[in-house]
C-alpha positions as CSV (number, residue, x, y, z in Angstrom):
1,M,0.2,0.1,0.2
2,A,3.1,2.0,-0.2
3,G,2.8,2.9,-3.6
4,R,-0.9,4.1,-3.5
5,H,-1.5,7.7,-4.9
6,R,2.0,7.7,-6.3
7,M,2.7,9.5,-9.6
8,P,4.2,7.4,-12.5
9,C,8.0,8.5,-12.6
10,H,8.0,8.8,-16.1
11,L,5.7,11.6,-15.9
12,V,8.2,13.5,-13.4
13,N,9.5,17.0,-15.2
14,N,13.3,16.0,-15.6
15,G,14.4,17.1,-18.9
16,G,13.0,20.4,-18.6
17,G,10.5,19.8,-21.6
18,P,6.7,20.1,-21.5
19,R,4.9,17.9,-19.2
20,G,5.1,14.1,-20.3
21,F,7.8,15.1,-22.6
22,N,10.9,12.9,-22.2
23,P,14.1,14.1,-24.8
24,N,15.3,10.7,-24.6
25,M,12.5,8.7,-25.3
26,H,13.2,8.2,-29.1
27,E,16.7,6.9,-27.8
28,G,16.9,3.0,-29.4
29,L,14.5,3.6,-32.2
30,P,15.6,3.8,-35.7
31,P,16.6,7.0,-37.2
32,I,14.3,8.7,-39.8
33,A,16.0,9.5,-43.1
34,R,15.8,12.8,-43.8
35,G,16.2,14.8,-47.1
36,P,15.0,17.8,-48.6
37,L,11.5,17.6,-48.9
38,R,8.7,19.1,-50.0
39,P,6.5,22.1,-47.3
40,H,3.7,19.6,-46.7
41,L,5.6,16.9,-46.8
42,I,8.0,18.2,-44.1
43,S,4.7,19.3,-42.3
44,I,3.6,15.7,-42.6
45,E,6.7,14.5,-41.5
46,E,6.5,16.5,-38.4
47,E,3.3,15.4,-37.5
48,L,4.2,11.8,-38.4
49,E,7.4,12.5,-36.0
50,V,5.3,14.0,-33.1
51,Q,3.0,11.5,-33.2
52,H,5.6,8.8,-33.2
53,Q,7.1,10.3,-30.2
54,E,3.5,10.0,-28.7
55,I,3.3,6.5,-29.5
56,R,6.2,6.1,-27.7
57,R,5.4,8.0,-24.7
58,L,2.3,6.3,-24.5
59,V,3.5,3.3,-24.5
60,Q,6.1,4.1,-21.8
61,E,3.3,5.3,-19.8
62,N,1.5,1.7,-20.6
63,H,4.6,-0.1,-19.5
64,Y,4.7,1.9,-16.5
65,L,1.1,2.0,-15.6
66,G,0.8,-1.8,-16.0
67,E,4.1,-1.7,-13.4
68,D,1.8,0.3,-11.4
69,N,-0.8,-1.9,-11.9
70,H,0.9,-4.9,-10.6
71,L,2.2,-3.0,-7.7
72,L,-1.0,-1.9,-6.8
73,E,-2.6,-5.2,-7.3
74,R,0.1,-6.7,-4.9
75,E,-0.9,-3.9,-2.6
76,L,-4.8,-4.4,-3.0
77,T,-4.0,-8.6,-2.2
78,A,-1.9,-7.5,0.8
79,A,-4.7,-5.3,1.5
80,K,-7.4,-8.1,1.4
81,E,-5.5,-10.3,3.4
82,E,-5.2,-7.7,6.0
83,I,-8.6,-6.9,6.0
84,H,-9.5,-10.8,6.6
85,V,-7.4,-11.3,9.0
86,L,-8.3,-8.0,10.7
87,S,-12.1,-9.5,10.0
88,Q,-10.9,-12.5,12.1
89,V,-9.7,-10.5,14.8
90,V,-12.1,-7.6,14.9
91,P,-14.8,-10.8,16.1
92,K,-12.7,-11.8,19.1
93,L,-11.7,-8.5,19.9
94,R,-15.6,-7.6,20.0
95,A,-16.3,-10.6,22.1
96,E,-13.3,-9.9,24.5
97,K,-14.7,-6.3,25.1
98,E,-18.4,-7.9,25.5
99,M,-17.2,-9.8,27.9
100,Q,-14.9,-7.5,29.5
101,T,-17.8,-5.1,29.8
102,R,-20.1,-7.5,31.1
103,D,-17.6,-8.3,33.8
104,L,-17.7,-4.9,34.6
105,I,-21.0,-4.5,34.7
106,Q,-21.3,-7.5,36.9
107,K,-18.7,-6.1,39.2
108,G,-20.2,-2.6,39.6
109,L,-23.7,-4.5,40.0
110,K,-21.9,-6.3,42.9
111,L,-20.3,-3.6,44.2
112,E,-23.2,-1.5,44.2
113,A,-25.2,-4.6,46.4
114,D,-22.3,-4.9,48.9
115,L,-22.2,-1.2,49.1
116,R,-26.5,-1.4,50.1
117,K,-25.7,-4.2,52.2
118,M,-23.0,-1.9,54.1
119,E,-25.3,0.7,54.4
120,P,-26.7,-0.5,57.9
121,L,-23.0,-1.0,59.0
122,K,-22.2,2.5,58.6
123,G,-23.9,3.4,62.1
124,E,-22.0,0.5,63.8
125,V,-18.7,1.5,62.4
126,I,-19.4,5.0,63.7
127,Q,-20.5,3.6,66.7
128,L,-17.2,1.3,66.8
129,H,-15.3,4.8,66.3
130,A,-16.6,6.3,69.1
131,E,-16.1,3.2,71.5
132,A,-12.2,3.0,70.2
133,G,-12.1,6.4,71.0
134,K,-13.5,5.8,74.6
135,L,-11.2,3.0,74.5
136,N,-8.4,4.8,73.7
137,A,-8.8,7.3,76.3
138,S,-9.5,5.0,78.9
139,R,-6.1,3.5,78.1
140,Q,-4.3,6.6,78.6
141,E,-6.4,6.9,81.7
142,M,-5.1,3.6,82.7
143,N,-1.7,4.3,81.5
144,A,-1.2,7.3,83.9
145,R,-3.0,5.1,86.9
146,V,-0.4,2.2,86.0
147,Q,2.5,5.0,86.2
148,A,1.2,6.5,89.5
149,L,0.9,2.6,91.0
150,S,4.2,1.7,89.8
151,G,5.4,5.1,91.7
152,D,3.4,4.1,94.8
153,L,4.7,0.5,94.5
154,A,8.1,1.7,94.5
155,R,7.7,3.7,97.7
156,I,6.1,0.8,99.4
157,Q,9.1,-1.4,98.7
158,V,11.3,1.4,100.1
159,E,9.1,1.4,102.7
160,N,9.0,-2.5,103.2
161,Q,12.8,-2.5,103.4
162,Q,12.3,-0.2,106.4
163,V,9.8,-2.8,108.1
164,P,12.6,-5.1,110.1
165,M,13.8,-1.6,111.8
166,L,10.3,-0.5,112.6
167,R,9.7,-3.7,113.8
168,A,12.4,-3.3,116.2
169,E,11.5,0.2,116.9
170,L,7.9,-1.4,117.9
171,N,9.2,-4.1,120.1
172,G,11.4,-1.5,122.0
173,L,8.3,0.4,122.6
174,R,6.5,-2.5,123.5
175,Q,9.0,-3.7,126.2
176,E,9.0,0.2,127.5
177,L,5.2,-0.1,127.5
178,V,5.4,-3.0,129.5
179,R,8.0,-1.6,131.7
180,A,6.2,1.4,132.2
181,R,2.8,-0.3,133.1
182,T,4.5,-2.7,135.8
183,A,5.8,0.9,137.6
184,F,2.5,2.3,136.9
185,E,0.9,-0.5,139.0
186,Y,3.6,-0.4,141.8
187,E,3.0,3.2,141.9
188,K,-0.7,2.6,142.4
189,A,0.0,0.4,144.6
190,E,1.7,2.6,146.8
191,N,-0.3,5.4,145.9
192,V,-3.3,3.6,147.5
193,E,-1.7,2.8,150.9
194,L,-0.8,6.5,150.7
195,M,-4.2,7.7,150.5
196,E,-5.3,5.2,153.1
197,Q,-2.7,7.1,155.3
198,S,-3.7,10.3,154.1
199,Q,-7.4,9.7,154.2
200,A,-6.7,8.2,158.3
201,T,-4.6,11.5,158.9
202,E,-7.5,13.6,157.7
203,K,-10.0,12.3,159.7
204,N,-7.6,12.7,162.8
205,L,-7.0,16.4,162.0
206,V,-10.9,16.9,161.8
207,S,-11.5,15.0,165.3
208,M,-8.6,17.2,166.8
209,A,-10.1,20.4,165.0
210,H,-13.5,19.5,166.6
211,E,-11.8,18.9,170.1
212,V,-9.9,22.2,169.8
213,E,-13.4,23.9,168.9
214,K,-14.8,22.3,171.9
215,L,-11.9,23.4,174.1
216,Q,-11.9,27.1,172.8
217,A,-15.9,27.0,173.6
218,E,-15.0,25.3,177.1
219,H,-12.4,28.0,177.5
220,D,-14.5,30.9,176.3
221,N,-17.3,29.5,179.0
222,V,-14.9,29.5,182.0
223,K,-13.5,33.1,181.3
224,K,-17.3,34.2,181.3
225,R,-17.4,32.1,184.8
226,P,-18.1,34.5,188.4
227,W,-15.7,34.3,190.9
228,A,-16.7,32.9,194.7
229,P,-15.8,34.8,197.5
230,G,-12.5,34.8,199.0
231,G,-11.0,35.0,195.4
232,G,-11.9,31.8,194.6
233,Y,-14.4,30.5,192.2
234,R,-16.7,27.9,192.1
235,V,-15.9,24.5,191.0
236,M,-18.7,24.0,188.4
237,K,-19.4,20.9,186.1
238,G,-17.4,20.6,183.3
239,S,-14.8,23.2,185.1
240,P,-11.0,22.4,184.8
241,D,-10.2,21.3,188.0
242,R,-13.1,18.3,187.3
243,G,-11.4,17.9,183.7
244,F,-12.8,18.2,180.2
245,P,-15.3,15.3,180.0
246,G,-15.8,13.7,176.4
247,A,-12.9,14.2,174.9
248,Y,-10.2,12.2,176.6
249,G,-12.8,10.0,179.0
250,D,-13.1,9.9,182.7
251,D,-14.5,13.2,182.9
252,G,-11.7,14.6,180.7
253,R,-8.9,14.2,183.5
254,Y,-5.6,13.7,182.6
255,S,-3.8,10.9,184.3
256,R,0.0,10.1,184.4
257,E,-0.3,6.7,184.5
258,K,-2.8,6.3,181.6
259,G,-1.4,9.2,179.5
260,P,-2.9,11.0,176.7
261,P,-5.8,9.7,175.4
262,A,-5.3,7.8,172.0
263,Y,-7.0,9.3,169.0
264,S,-9.0,6.9,167.0
265,T,-8.2,6.7,163.5
């Protein structure tokens, strides 16, 4: 098909003459005898020469046209073969294209059906995203708590290392408490004894104060007693000559043999 629309090579103006005229076309032909001719014969001869040249040109062109025709027939045969091949390939391509189109349509329908099925899942996906956010926040909070607990655990471990020392101090404090309790019980017993003695002494002091008050009253009564004639005074009941009754017994008389009366406790 490369020779389509190709101009025959003999029509190309290579000799500078008129279109289609090649000055070398008459080469190889027998020369025409020339001689003195008449004028009308000269014109006929020239015309015949022109016609002869035209015949040569036509023969040459016919030859070139035959070659072109043969070339075109070959190109036509190749084109027919190519068309035949294409006519066999095109249905296959068309079938493959239709098959691919059907596959794409089926895939599109399947995807559309899957999307319709996944429509209800959108809400669940959104909810799962929200729950994932909450879980992430909870995870961060738990990490913070774990770090805090790790710090507390380290502190407790340090404190646990001090437990034996604290236990020894506690045992010492318990022993101190036992000793203090023993001393307290001992002092408490002594204090009870001292309290009993103090109460007895207080009772004696109270009774002595009462006796002193009685003696003071009797002494005041003696001062107020009238004197008897002759510079003396009458001995009255309850006077000092008779002794103070009640307090010492035996009418209050003091006896050297008996000694002073004992105070009751």
